[in-house]
C-alpha positions, 0 to 999 in steps of 0.5 A: 415470583422469579428473582432477578439474576444476581451476578455482581459478585461473579467473574465477567467469563462467570457472568458470561456463562450465566447469561448464555445458560439462561438466554433463549436457544436462539441468544445462545447460538448468536453468543456462541457464534460471536465468540467463535468469530472473535476466536477466528473460527469462521466455519463454526461461527456460521454453523451456529449463525446458520443454525440461529436463522432457522429460528429468525430467517427474516434477520438480516443481521445473521445473514450479514454476519454469515457474509462477514466470516466469508470476508474473513477468509477472502470468499468474497463470492459467497460472502456477496451471496449472503449480503444480498440476502440481508439487502433482500430483507432490508433494501434501503439499509446502508449498512448492507449497501456498503457492505455490497460495495466493498465486497465488489470493491475487493473483486476489482468490480469497481464499476458495479461497486460505484453504484452501491457506494453512491446509494449510500451516499445519498442516504448517509452523506457523512458516512467517512468510510463510505466516501472513501471508498467511493472516491477511491472507486471512481478514481480507479476508474479515471471518473473524474466527471465530478472532480472537484466534488470528490476532493470536497467528499474527501474533506469529510474525512477532516471531521471523521479521520478515523474511518476511511482508508488511509491510503485513499487520500494519499493517492489524491491529496498532497497533504502530509499533515492531513495524512497524519492526523488520519493515521494518528487517530485511526490507530490510537484506540486499537494501539491502546488496546494492544498495549493493555493486552500485551506486557512487551517483555522481550526474552532477549540479550543485547545484540553485542556479541551476537547476530541480530535477528531481523523478521520481515512481514508482508503478504508479498513474498512472490511475483509482486513489486516489492519482491521486484526490488527486495529479492536481491536485498534479502540475498545480500544480508550479511548472515554472519552478523543477521538472521533473517526471519519472514512471517508470511500472511499470503497463500501464494503458490510457488514462483521464482521470487518466492524461492529467492527470499525463502532461500534467503531466510534462516527461518519461515513462518506461515501466519496466514491463519493466525490472530495478529496478537498471536503472531506478535506473540510468536515474534517474540518467542523467536526472540526477533530483535526488529520487525519490519513492517513491508505493508502499512495500510496497503491492501491486505495489510495487517498492521495490528501485529505491530501494535501488539509488538513484535520486536523492541524495535518496529521499522516501517519500510518501503511498502507504504509512503507515508506514516503509519501513525501508530505509536508502537511504530518506532521508525520510518526509513526514508532519505533526505530527498523524501523526508527533509528536516522540515518533514519529520513533523509529518511523522509519528516515527522517528526517521532512519535516513539511508545516505542516498535514495531510500528505495532498493533496487535489484541490480541482478535483473537482466535487460530483455534479450528481446525487445518488441517493436513499436508497431507490435505495441501499436506505436507509430514507428516515429512518433514522440511517445509520452508514457504513463505506466504509473497506476492509473488510480494516481491520475488526476484531471491535474496532470491530464490536463498537462498531458493533453497539452503536450500532445497539442503542442507536439506534432506526431505525438502519443500518450501511451497510457497503461490500462487494462480495463474497458471503463478506465479506457472509455473514461480516458478517451472521453476526457482527451476528447473534452480537452480536444484530443483525438482518440488516436493520440491515445495508445493503451498498454495492457498488463502483461508478464513482468519480463514482457512489461520490462522488456517494452519500457525502451519503447517510451521517449519520455516518462511522465510522473504523477503528482500526489503519489510518484512512480516508485517501482516504475520510476526505477524500471524507466531508468533502467530501460533508459527512459527519462522520468519527468517529476514535480516533488510535492510535499508528502513522501509519496509525492517526492519519491521520483525525485529522490530516485531521479537524484540517486541516478545523477539526473536532477535535471529531471526534477521540476519544481512547478506544474509550468516548468514540469510542462516546459521540461517535457515539452523541451525534451520531446522537441530535442531528440538530441537532448534525449539521446544524450539523456539516454546515454547518460542513464546507460553510463550512470546505471552501474555507477550510481547509488540507485542500483548499487544494491550491495552498498545499499544493503550494508548501509541499511544493516548499519542504520538497523544496528545503530537502532537496535544498539540505542535500545539496548543502551536504554535510549528511546527512538530518535532520528539516525543517519550513517553521517557523522554529526547528523541526526 
């Protein structure tokens, strides 16, 4: 008679090795595939799983695991093929339905994705991640048929805040406490694991008397909105006081923005295929003093790098307009408008306060020499042109109600709306018709190159901001083009950005406190062409003289804050709210 295996005296790795030896061939293949996946050897994981499928061709999980390996490599078409194989075997499995929806979502096939997310919702209405993706897909399509129901669905996340994409509710719900609750719980477990794995000992000397080494982490070092803001920032760093390291996890081809960043850096690290823990270890070996995350929880972000501690001081900056909730993220860079003193409690990080707007801008950007005509853009020559060039996933029925009311109140006015997707355009026209506004009062703008996009902006008369998540880069571009930005600040950081931007260009008169004031302000500007022209002239004069576009002073202030943060660390002090003002935290 066979005796049971006695493995208590063995180490964990020894037990695993013995269990693998005595397992059946297919179980050994599965175990080895799992280890290969954990080690990020996705090709090997697929080969082993494919062999396992020869033994168990009807095992849906094996098909899904092959799909997962392709997902890790962003090979979405191949991932879709294999998870479809899993669904064929188990047609009502909500996990496979949700996986297909997620892949389609990542492929920007939102109309198709919605059907799969809705199917999962019918099977599992408490699935927080699925609800998050369902609502996000519907809002990305401007599908507001059940808007109140969508908001109620998001409240499922109150009971399960650790699941779902933190960026989802940021776009649609202005609730700073809720955003922090979700972020903190979502990161707590991963941060604890990271803390156990990493000793976090830094082989570095204090910065006094030497250059401060800064590392920037992102996958957006190319022609991306973040780099259109930041390229000049990199070029203006004081190279006598700072060394600049770039940690890039994208696979973008060479372009102008990428070259501007690379020529401004002392060291460039391509980390796309490295594990998060290994990236953090590399950064520590590089001797970073400060690690700056430019992504947060936006698309393709890798926040776990900072859970493993890449540097003694870690800062969330620019890319994500909310708290990360991470205990290992020390600071969040903001200003007094975006995070007033009473707003600090909604951040797990301490606040680094810039003296003016937190957002950097590139004052070396050229104004386009040639501009299109209104006729070329499909705009009436003599109309009042209201403009919404925010990403359309920021728009809700709340703003749209106001905008349609303005079109009714202002004869010969149109809304110039940025939307390239046919489904989005159809939904917007449907919503306009439901509010009694004919289709010819909506003029759609398509996607185009950045120079062409910037060239067309001055054709607008008034930019209408969104509420829960304001215009960020777009607000600065509109003001740079001489177009007034009407905004209404809310509670959370994302809802206060445009107010900070217009304040920094010395146009606080563009800020409304309520929905009613927002509508009244836009209506007054629309019906008072002289006031609009005065604002255009004011903006033209303020561009070279106000803080928003003073990139040189911005970088000096930014560097001074970073220096205060790292000196505080070297003095053995914990992070605290910091500013450059005398006597102010």
